[in-house]
Biopython code that builds the backbone (N, CA, C, O; Angstrom):
import numpy as np
from Bio.PDB.StructureBuilder import StructureBuilder

atoms = [
    (1, "MET", "N", (-8.239, 16.447, -10.508)),
    (1, "MET", "CA", (-7.141, 15.542, -10.785)),
    (1, "MET", "C", (-7.647, 14.282, -11.478)),
    (1, "MET", "O", (-7.046, 13.823, -12.449)),
    (2, "CYS", "N", (-8.742, 13.723, -10.987)),
    (2, "CYS", "CA", (-9.259, 12.489, -11.546)),
    (2, "CYS", "C", (-9.742, 12.702, -12.985)),
    (2, "CYS", "O", (-9.583, 11.822, -13.831)),
    (3, "ARG", "N", (-10.328, 13.863, -13.258)),
    (3, "ARG", "CA", (-10.779, 14.157, -14.622)),
    (3, "ARG", "C", (-9.588, 14.215, -15.568)),
    (3, "ARG", "O", (-9.660, 13.718, -16.692)),
    (4, "PHE", "N", (-8.496, 14.818, -15.118)),
    (4, "PHE", "CA", (-7.292, 14.916, -15.948)),
    (4, "PHE", "C", (-6.751, 13.527, -16.266)),
    (4, "PHE", "O", (-6.433, 13.237, -17.420)),
    (5, "VAL", "N", (-6.643, 12.670, -15.263)),
    (5, "VAL", "CA", (-6.119, 11.318, -15.443)),
    (5, "VAL", "C", (-7.011, 10.520, -16.387)),
    (5, "VAL", "O", (-6.521, 9.859, -17.302)),
    (6, "ASN", "N", (-8.306, 10.585, -16.164)),
    (6, "ASN", "CA", (-9.228, 9.836, -17.024)),
    (6, "ASN", "C", (-9.207, 10.346, -18.457)),
    (6, "ASN", "O", (-9.266, 9.549, -19.393)),
    (7, "SER", "N", (-9.124, 11.654, -18.646)),
    (7, "SER", "CA", (-9.109, 12.189, -20.008)),
    (7, "SER", "C", (-7.831, 11.772, -20.748)),
    (7, "SER", "O", (-7.880, 11.468, -21.940)),
    (8, "LYS", "N", (-6.700, 11.758, -20.055)),
    (8, "LYS", "CA", (-5.453, 11.324, -20.692)),
    (8, "LYS", "C", (-5.501, 9.826, -21.031)),
    (8, "LYS", "O", (-5.016, 9.410, -22.083)),
    (9, "ASN", "N", (-6.082, 9.030, -20.142)),
    (9, "ASN", "CA", (-6.161, 7.593, -20.395)),
    (9, "ASN", "C", (-7.119, 7.273, -21.549)),
    (9, "ASN", "O", (-6.889, 6.319, -22.292)),
    (10, "ARG", "N", (-8.194, 8.066, -21.704)),
    (10, "ARG", "CA", (-9.121, 7.859, -22.817)),
    (10, "ARG", "C", (-8.546, 8.311, -24.152)),
    (10, "ARG", "O", (-9.059, 7.932, -25.205)),
    (11, "ALA", "N", (-7.484, 9.120, -24.122)),
    (11, "ALA", "CA", (-6.912, 9.652, -25.358)),
    (11, "ALA", "C", (-6.163, 8.586, -26.161)),
    (11, "ALA", "O", (-5.790, 8.841, -27.306)),
    (12, "GLY", "N", (-5.939, 7.419, -25.599)),
    (12, "GLY", "CA", (-5.281, 6.335, -26.320)),
    (12, "GLY", "C", (-3.791, 6.565, -26.514)),
    (12, "GLY", "O", (-3.232, 6.166, -27.536)),
    (13, "LEU", "N", (-3.151, 7.193, -25.564)),
    (13, "LEU", "CA", (-1.712, 7.433, -25.650)),
    (13, "LEU", "C", (-0.941, 6.140, -25.396)),
    (13, "LEU", "O", (-1.526, 5.130, -25.004)),
    (14, "SER", "N", (0.358, 6.174, -25.617)),
    (14, "SER", "CA", (1.173, 4.972, -25.429)),
    (14, "SER", "C", (1.450, 4.680, -23.951)),
    (14, "SER", "O", (2.086, 3.677, -23.631)),
    (15, "TYR", "N", (0.986, 5.532, -23.064)),
    (15, "TYR", "CA", (1.166, 5.338, -21.624)),
    (15, "TYR", "C", (-0.158, 5.595, -20.928)),
    (15, "TYR", "O", (-1.082, 6.165, -21.508)),
    (16, "ARG", "N", (-0.236, 5.168, -19.679)),
    (16, "ARG", "CA", (-1.440, 5.388, -18.876)),
    (16, "ARG", "C", (-1.058, 6.103, -17.594)),
    (16, "ARG", "O", (0.019, 5.872, -17.044)),
    (17, "LEU", "N", (-1.925, 6.955, -17.126)),
    (17, "LEU", "CA", (-1.722, 7.667, -15.876)),
    (17, "LEU", "C", (-2.544, 7.013, -14.779)),
    (17, "LEU", "O", (-3.549, 6.356, -15.049)),
    (18, "ALA", "N", (-2.111, 7.198, -13.543)),
    (18, "ALA", "CA", (-2.855, 6.699, -12.387)),
    (18, "ALA", "C", (-2.677, 7.685, -11.243)),
    (18, "ALA", "O", (-1.711, 8.448, -11.209)),
    (19, "VAL", "N", (-3.604, 7.662, -10.323)),
    (19, "VAL", "CA", (-3.553, 8.533, -9.151)),
    (19, "VAL", "C", (-2.780, 7.803, -8.060)),
    (19, "VAL", "O", (-3.051, 6.636, -7.774)),
    (20, "ASN", "N", (-1.813, 8.495, -7.449)),
    (20, "ASN", "CA", (-1.061, 7.883, -6.356)),
    (20, "ASN", "C", (-1.290, 8.663, -5.061)),
    (20, "ASN", "O", (-2.161, 9.531, -5.004)),
    (21, "HIS", "N", (-0.527, 8.364, -4.046)),
    (21, "HIS", "CA", (-0.712, 8.968, -2.730)),
    (21, "HIS", "C", (-0.339, 10.451, -2.690)),
    (21, "HIS", "O", (-0.613, 11.125, -1.696)),
    (22, "LEU", "N", (0.269, 10.959, -3.734)),
    (22, "LEU", "CA", (0.662, 12.363, -3.768)),
    (22, "LEU", "C", (-0.305, 13.226, -4.579)),
    (22, "LEU", "O", (-0.105, 14.436, -4.687)),
    (23, "ALA", "N", (-1.336, 12.630, -5.143)),
    (23, "ALA", "CA", (-2.207, 13.329, -6.080)),
    (23, "ALA", "C", (-2.990, 14.463, -5.434)),
    (23, "ALA", "O", (-3.285, 15.455, -6.101)),
    (24, "ASP", "N", (-3.330, 14.346, -4.171)),
    (24, "ASP", "CA", (-4.164, 15.371, -3.556)),
    (24, "ASP", "C", (-3.369, 16.441, -2.803)),
    (24, "ASP", "O", (-3.954, 17.237, -2.070)),
    (25, "LEU", "N", (-2.052, 16.468, -2.973)),
    (25, "LEU", "CA", (-1.239, 17.465, -2.287)),
    (25, "LEU", "C", (-1.221, 18.780, -3.063)),
    (25, "LEU", "O", (-1.214, 18.792, -4.294)),
    (26, "SER", "N", (-1.215, 19.873, -2.326)),
    (26, "SER", "CA", (-1.105, 21.182, -2.964)),
    (26, "SER", "C", (0.361, 21.465, -3.303)),
    (26, "SER", "O", (1.253, 20.713, -2.911)),
    (27, "ASP", "N", (0.595, 22.549, -4.029)),
    (27, "ASP", "CA", (1.967, 22.919, -4.384)),
    (27, "ASP", "C", (2.805, 23.190, -3.137)),
    (27, "ASP", "O", (3.976, 22.814, -3.083)),
    (28, "ASP", "N", (2.214, 23.840, -2.138)),
    (28, "ASP", "CA", (2.953, 24.116, -0.901)),
    (28, "ASP", "C", (3.313, 22.831, -0.158)),
    (28, "ASP", "O", (4.409, 22.717, 0.392)),
    (29, "GLU", "N", (2.396, 21.866, -0.139)),
    (29, "GLU", "CA", (2.689, 20.592, 0.521)),
    (29, "GLU", "C", (3.800, 19.841, -0.202)),
    (29, "GLU", "O", (4.637, 19.209, 0.443)),
    (30, "PHE", "N", (3.821, 19.899, -1.547)),
    (30, "PHE", "CA", (4.912, 19.294, -2.304)),
    (30, "PHE", "C", (6.243, 19.934, -1.949)),
    (30, "PHE", "O", (7.248, 19.240, -1.791)),
    (31, "LYS", "N", (6.253, 21.248, -1.824)),
    (31, "LYS", "CA", (7.494, 21.956, -1.505)),
    (31, "LYS", "C", (8.023, 21.538, -0.142)),
    (31, "LYS", "O", (9.231, 21.388, 0.039)),
    (32, "VAL", "N", (7.129, 21.351, 0.811)),
    (32, "VAL", "CA", (7.550, 20.926, 2.150)),
    (32, "VAL", "C", (8.143, 19.524, 2.097)),
    (32, "VAL", "O", (9.181, 19.266, 2.707)),
    (33, "ILE", "N", (7.488, 18.612, 1.369)),
    (33, "ILE", "CA", (7.973, 17.234, 1.269)),
    (33, "ILE", "C", (9.336, 17.188, 0.601)),
    (33, "ILE", "O", (10.213, 16.439, 1.033)),
    (34, "ARG", "N", (9.522, 17.978, -0.446)),
    (34, "ARG", "CA", (10.773, 17.968, -1.197)),
    (34, "ARG", "C", (11.856, 18.815, -0.534)),
    (34, "ARG", "O", (12.991, 18.845, -1.008)),
    (35, "GLY", "N", (11.522, 19.496, 0.547)),
    (35, "GLY", "CA", (12.520, 20.293, 1.252)),
    (35, "GLY", "C", (12.766, 21.652, 0.635)),
    (35, "GLY", "O", (13.779, 22.286, 0.930)),
    (36, "LEU", "N", (11.865, 22.114, -0.215)),
    (36, "LEU", "CA", (12.061, 23.402, -0.868)),
    (36, "LEU", "C", (11.454, 24.558, -0.104)),
    (36, "LEU", "O", (11.831, 25.710, -0.319)),
    (37, "LYS", "N", (10.517, 24.267, 0.787)),
    (37, "LYS", "CA", (9.880, 25.324, 1.548)),
    (37, "LYS", "C", (10.406, 25.278, 2.979)),
    (37, "LYS", "O", (10.219, 24.290, 3.689)),
    (38, "HIS", "N", (11.049, 26.329, 3.380)),
    (38, "HIS", "CA", (11.676, 26.371, 4.694)),
    (38, "HIS", "C", (10.735, 27.001, 5.702)),
    (38, "HIS", "O", (9.969, 27.905, 5.370)),
    (39, "SER", "N", (10.796, 26.525, 6.914)),
    (39, "SER", "CA", (9.990, 27.102, 7.971)),
    (39, "SER", "C", (10.618, 28.412, 8.418)),
    (39, "SER", "O", (11.818, 28.634, 8.255)),
    (40, "ALA", "N", (9.801, 29.256, 8.973)),
    (40, "ALA", "CA", (10.288, 30.556, 9.434)),
    (40, "ALA", "C", (11.047, 30.385, 10.745)),
    (40, "ALA", "O", (10.573, 29.707, 11.656)),
    (41, "GLY", "N", (12.205, 30.988, 10.842)),
    (41, "GLY", "CA", (12.962, 30.952, 12.081)),
    (41, "GLY", "C", (13.808, 29.703, 12.240)),
    (41, "GLY", "O", (13.794, 28.809, 11.394)),
    (42, "TYR", "N", (14.530, 29.660, 13.321)),
    (42, "TYR", "CA", (15.430, 28.558, 13.636)),
    (42, "TYR", "C", (14.627, 27.392, 14.193)),
    (42, "TYR", "O", (13.796, 27.587, 15.080)),
    (43, "ASN", "N", (14.860, 26.177, 13.686)),
    (43, "ASN", "CA", (14.093, 25.018, 14.138)),
    (43, "ASN", "C", (14.852, 24.133, 15.128)),
    (43, "ASN", "O", (14.341, 23.087, 15.527)),
    (44, "GLY", "N", (16.034, 24.522, 15.523)),
    (44, "GLY", "CA", (16.783, 23.774, 16.521)),
    (44, "GLY", "C", (17.708, 22.719, 15.949)),
    (44, "GLY", "O", (18.369, 22.009, 16.707)),
    (45, "GLY", "N", (17.772, 22.597, 14.636)),
    (45, "GLY", "CA", (18.624, 21.592, 14.012)),
    (45, "GLY", "C", (20.089, 21.999, 14.056)),
    (45, "GLY", "O", (20.421, 23.183, 13.984)),
    (46, "LEU", "N", (20.959, 21.005, 14.174)),
    (46, "LEU", "CA", (22.391, 21.272, 14.210)),
    (46, "LEU", "C", (22.979, 21.127, 12.812)),
    (46, "LEU", "O", (22.486, 20.321, 12.024)),
    (47, "PRO", "N", (24.016, 21.884, 12.488)),
    (47, "PRO", "CA", (24.655, 21.709, 11.175)),
    (47, "PRO", "C", (25.364, 20.360, 11.099)),
    (47, "PRO", "O", (25.808, 19.821, 12.113)),
    (48, "PHE", "N", (25.464, 19.827, 9.892)),
    (48, "PHE", "CA", (26.119, 18.535, 9.678)),
    (48, "PHE", "C", (27.629, 18.712, 9.776)),
    (48, "PHE", "O", (28.207, 19.577, 9.117)),
    (49, "ASP", "N", (28.257, 17.892, 10.597)),
    (49, "ASP", "CA", (29.699, 17.977, 10.791)),
    (49, "ASP", "C", (30.398, 17.029, 9.821)),
    (49, "ASP", "O", (30.500, 15.832, 10.091)),
    (50, "LYS", "N", (30.874, 17.549, 8.706)),
    (50, "LYS", "CA", (31.517, 16.721, 7.688)),
    (50, "LYS", "C", (32.834, 16.128, 8.173)),
    (50, "LYS", "O", (33.223, 15.048, 7.729)),
    (51, "ALA", "N", (33.519, 16.812, 9.070)),
    (51, "ALA", "CA", (34.801, 16.319, 9.561)),
    (51, "ALA", "C", (34.642, 15.065, 10.417)),
    (51, "ALA", "O", (35.563, 14.253, 10.503)),
    (52, "ALA", "N", (33.486, 14.901, 11.049)),
    (52, "ALA", "CA", (33.262, 13.746, 11.928)),
    (52, "ALA", "C", (32.935, 12.478, 11.153)),
    (52, "ALA", "O", (33.016, 11.381, 11.705)),
    (53, "HIS", "N", (32.566, 12.612, 9.881)),
    (53, "HIS", "CA", (32.161, 11.455, 9.075)),
    (53, "HIS", "C", (33.083, 11.334, 7.870)),
    (53, "HIS", "O", (33.225, 12.261, 7.073)),
    (54, "ASN", "N", (33.700, 10.173, 7.761)),
    (54, "ASN", "CA", (34.621, 9.924, 6.670)),
    (54, "ASN", "C", (34.005, 8.871, 5.743)),
    (54, "ASN", "O", (33.576, 7.814, 6.206)),
    (55, "ALA", "N", (33.960, 9.153, 4.453)),
    (55, "ALA", "CA", (33.360, 8.219, 3.496)),
    (55, "ALA", "C", (34.144, 6.911, 3.406)),
    (55, "ALA", "O", (33.589, 5.896, 2.985)),
    (56, "ARG", "N", (35.391, 6.910, 3.781)),
    (56, "ARG", "CA", (36.194, 5.683, 3.721)),
    (56, "ARG", "C", (35.851, 4.724, 4.857)),
    (56, "ARG", "O", (36.217, 3.550, 4.805)),
    (57, "ASP", "N", (35.157, 5.208, 5.877)),
    (57, "ASP", "CA", (34.770, 4.361, 7.002)),
    (57, "ASP", "C", (33.520, 3.534, 6.724)),
    (57, "ASP", "O", (33.149, 2.693, 7.542)),
    (58, "VAL", "N", (32.871, 3.753, 5.600)),
    (58, "VAL", "CA", (31.651, 3.034, 5.271)),
    (58, "VAL", "C", (32.012, 1.614, 4.838)),
    (58, "VAL", "O", (32.866, 1.439, 3.969)),
    (59, "PRO", "N", (31.368, 0.582, 5.434)),
    (59, "PRO", "CA", (31.702, -0.795, 5.067)),
    (59, "PRO", "C", (31.214, -1.134, 3.659)),
    (59, "PRO", "O", (30.277, -0.521, 3.148)),
    (60, "ASP", "N", (31.866, -2.123, 3.043)),
    (60, "ASP", "CA", (31.462, -2.571, 1.714)),
    (60, "ASP", "C", (30.157, -3.354, 1.754)),
    (60, "ASP", "O", (29.413, -3.360, 0.774)),
    (61, "HIS", "N", (29.867, -4.013, 2.871)),
    (61, "HIS", "CA", (28.683, -4.846, 2.987)),
    (61, "HIS", "C", (28.082, -4.661, 4.375)),
    (61, "HIS", "O", (28.804, -4.569, 5.368)),
    (62, "ILE", "N", (26.758, -4.607, 4.434)),
    (62, "ILE", "CA", (26.057, -4.500, 5.714)),
    (62, "ILE", "C", (25.106, -5.680, 5.826)),
    (62, "ILE", "O", (24.315, -5.931, 4.917)),
    (63, "ASP", "N", (25.177, -6.398, 6.922)),
    (63, "ASP", "CA", (24.235, -7.487, 7.179)),
    (63, "ASP", "C", (23.041, -6.886, 7.917)),
    (63, "ASP", "O", (23.076, -6.697, 9.133)),
    (64, "TRP", "N", (21.987, -6.591, 7.161)),
    (64, "TRP", "CA", (20.825, -5.910, 7.725)),
    (64, "TRP", "C", (20.089, -6.779, 8.729)),
    (64, "TRP", "O", (19.287, -6.263, 9.507)),
    (65, "ARG", "N", (20.336, -8.080, 8.734)),
    (65, "ARG", "CA", (19.679, -8.949, 9.715)),
    (65, "ARG", "C", (20.082, -8.570, 11.133)),
    (65, "ARG", "O", (19.304, -8.758, 12.068)),
    (66, "LEU", "N", (21.279, -8.044, 11.299)),
    (66, "LEU", "CA", (21.716, -7.610, 12.633)),
    (66, "LEU", "C", (20.878, -6.457, 13.156)),
    (66, "LEU", "O", (20.817, -6.226, 14.364)),
    (67, "TYR", "N", (20.233, -5.734, 12.254)),
    (67, "TYR", "CA", (19.403, -4.588, 12.628)),
    (67, "TYR", "C", (17.916, -4.909, 12.568)),
    (67, "TYR", "O", (17.077, -4.017, 12.689)),
    (68, "GLY", "N", (17.590, -6.190, 12.381)),
    (68, "GLY", "CA", (16.191, -6.600, 12.355)),
    (68, "GLY", "C", (15.518, -6.439, 11.012)),
    (68, "GLY", "O", (14.302, -6.609, 10.915)),
    (69, "ILE", "N", (16.264, -6.119, 9.977)),
    (69, "ILE", "CA", (15.687, -5.967, 8.650)),
    (69, "ILE", "C", (15.874, -7.286, 7.906)),
    (69, "ILE", "O", (16.988, -7.650, 7.531)),
    (70, "THR", "N", (14.774, -7.991, 7.700)),
    (70, "THR", "CA", (14.823, -9.264, 6.994)),
    (70, "THR", "C", (14.036, -9.150, 5.699)),
    (70, "THR", "O", (13.372, -8.142, 5.455)),
    (71, "ARG", "N", (14.112, -10.169, 4.883)),
    (71, "ARG", "CA", (13.356, -10.175, 3.632)),
    (71, "ARG", "C", (11.862, -10.069, 3.915)),
    (71, "ARG", "O", (11.143, -9.377, 3.195)),
    (72, "GLU", "N", (11.392, -10.748, 4.957)),
    (72, "GLU", "CA", (9.975, -10.696, 5.311)),
    (72, "GLU", "C", (9.582, -9.288, 5.742)),
    (72, "GLU", "O", (8.502, -8.808, 5.398)),
    (73, "TYR", "N", (10.453, -8.631, 6.489)),
    (73, "TYR", "CA", (10.203, -7.255, 6.912)),
    (73, "TYR", "C", (10.078, -6.347, 5.692)),
    (73, "TYR", "O", (9.174, -5.515, 5.617)),
    (74, "PHE", "N", (10.985, -6.513, 4.747)),
    (74, "PHE", "CA", (10.989, -5.709, 3.534)),
    (74, "PHE", "C", (9.713, -5.946, 2.728)),
    (74, "PHE", "O", (9.069, -4.993, 2.290)),
    (75, "TYR", "N", (9.346, -7.220, 2.532)),
    (75, "TYR", "CA", (8.148, -7.539, 1.764)),
    (75, "TYR", "C", (6.882, -7.072, 2.473)),
    (75, "TYR", "O", (5.914, -6.690, 1.815)),
    (76, "ALA", "N", (6.873, -7.098, 3.788)),
    (76, "ALA", "CA", (5.710, -6.610, 4.525)),
    (76, "ALA", "C", (5.501, -5.125, 4.272)),
    (76, "ALA", "O", (4.364, -4.670, 4.144)),
    (77, "HIS", "N", (6.585, -4.369, 4.199)),
    (77, "HIS", "CA", (6.455, -2.942, 3.915)),
    (77, "HIS", "C", (5.990, -2.703, 2.489)),
    (77, "HIS", "O", (5.213, -1.780, 2.241)),
    (78, "ILE", "N", (6.448, -3.512, 1.554)),
    (78, "ILE", "CA", (5.983, -3.376, 0.171)),
    (78, "ILE", "C", (4.487, -3.661, 0.099)),
    (78, "ILE", "O", (3.755, -2.953, -0.592)),
    (79, "GLN", "N", (4.030, -4.682, 0.800)),
    (79, "GLN", "CA", (2.605, -5.005, 0.796)),
    (79, "GLN", "C", (1.799, -3.899, 1.458)),
    (79, "GLN", "O", (0.684, -3.610, 1.024)),
    (80, "TRP", "N", (2.341, -3.273, 2.500)),
    (80, "TRP", "CA", (1.639, -2.185, 3.166)),
    (80, "TRP", "C", (1.469, -1.014, 2.213)),
    (80, "TRP", "O", (0.386, -0.435, 2.136)),
    (81, "PHE", "N", (2.529, -0.653, 1.480)),
    (81, "PHE", "CA", (2.434, 0.444, 0.526)),
    (81, "PHE", "C", (1.459, 0.101, -0.596)),
    (81, "PHE", "O", (0.707, 0.968, -1.042)),
    (82, "ALA", "N", (1.456, -1.138, -1.056)),
    (82, "ALA", "CA", (0.538, -1.557, -2.117)),
    (82, "ALA", "C", (-0.908, -1.463, -1.634)),
    (82, "ALA", "O", (-1.790, -1.076, -2.400)),
    (83, "SER", "N", (-1.159, -1.813, -0.375)),
    (83, "SER", "CA", (-2.523, -1.718, 0.151)),
    (83, "SER", "C", (-2.968, -0.258, 0.220)),
    (83, "SER", "O", (-4.132, 0.046, -0.038)),
    (84, "LYS", "N", (-2.054, 0.641, 0.566)),
    (84, "LYS", "CA", (-2.398, 2.067, 0.589)),
    (84, "LYS", "C", (-2.696, 2.565, -0.815)),
    (84, "LYS", "O", (-3.604, 3.372, -1.014)),
    (85, "GLU", "N", (-1.929, 2.081, -1.791)),
    (85, "GLU", "CA", (-2.167, 2.479, -3.179)),
    (85, "GLU", "C", (-3.542, 2.000, -3.639)),
    (85, "GLU", "O", (-4.259, 2.734, -4.320)),
    (86, "ARG", "N", (-3.913, 0.769, -3.269)),
    (86, "ARG", "CA", (-5.230, 0.257, -3.648)),
    (86, "ARG", "C", (-6.339, 1.093, -3.028)),
    (86, "ARG", "O", (-7.366, 1.331, -3.664)),
    (87, "LYS", "N", (-6.141, 1.542, -1.791)),
    (87, "LYS", "CA", (-7.151, 2.372, -1.143)),
    (87, "LYS", "C", (-7.323, 3.688, -1.882)),
    (87, "LYS", "O", (-8.446, 4.156, -2.072)),
    (88, "VAL", "N", (-6.208, 4.289, -2.299)),
    (88, "VAL", "CA", (-6.286, 5.555, -3.022)),
    (88, "VAL", "C", (-6.963, 5.340, -4.366)),
    (88, "VAL", "O", (-7.807, 6.142, -4.767)),
    (89, "LYS", "N", (-6.609, 4.271, -5.067)),
    (89, "LYS", "CA", (-7.229, 3.997, -6.367)),
    (89, "LYS", "C", (-8.724, 3.721, -6.209)),
    (89, "LYS", "O", (-9.525, 4.169, -7.029)),
    (90, "SER", "N", (-9.103, 2.988, -5.164)),
    (90, "SER", "CA", (-10.516, 2.703, -4.971)),
    (90, "SER", "C", (-11.283, 3.967, -4.607)),
    (90, "SER", "O", (-12.483, 4.060, -4.863)),
    (91, "PHE", "N", (-10.601, 4.935, -4.012)),
    (91, "PHE", "CA", (-11.253, 6.204, -3.685)),
    (91, "PHE", "C", (-11.551, 6.981, -4.962)),
    (91, "PHE", "O", (-12.600, 7.613, -5.078)),
    (92, "TRP", "N", (-10.633, 6.933, -5.912)),
    (92, "TRP", "CA", (-10.775, 7.734, -7.136)),
    (92, "TRP", "C", (-11.583, 7.038, -8.212)),
    (92, "TRP", "O", (-12.100, 7.704, -9.109)),
    (93, "TRP", "N", (-11.709, 5.710, -8.155)),
    (93, "TRP", "CA", (-12.440, 5.014, -9.221)),
    (93, "TRP", "C", (-13.597, 4.251, -8.673)),
    (93, "TRP", "O", (-14.324, 3.605, -9.428)),
]
sb = StructureBuilder()
sb.init_structure("model")
sb.init_model(0)
sb.init_chain("A")
sb.init_seg("    ")
for serial, (resi, resn, name, xyz) in enumerate(atoms, 1):
    if name == "N":
        sb.init_residue(resn, " ", resi, " ")
    sb.init_atom(name, np.array(xyz, "f"), 0.0, 1.0, " ", f" {name:<3s}", serial, name[0])
structure = sb.get_structure()
């Protein structure tokens, strides 16, 4: 994977490639993440009841502070993901 990324970046194209957290996943692992590969047998999940949920009941605005989601919480998660990305990049370069 790293050879492919480096060779494309050296080609002088109008874009650059980078390795992210999904670069080392196999095709089967991608299928599981995307929901395309189903497990064998019944997993105990219940079917979604569309009659119980009405789209008109959804509010126009949600105050996420009532649920503990603040701007600082949001930015902390962005920084956490960025730190993971730096770790992956430092592993490959």
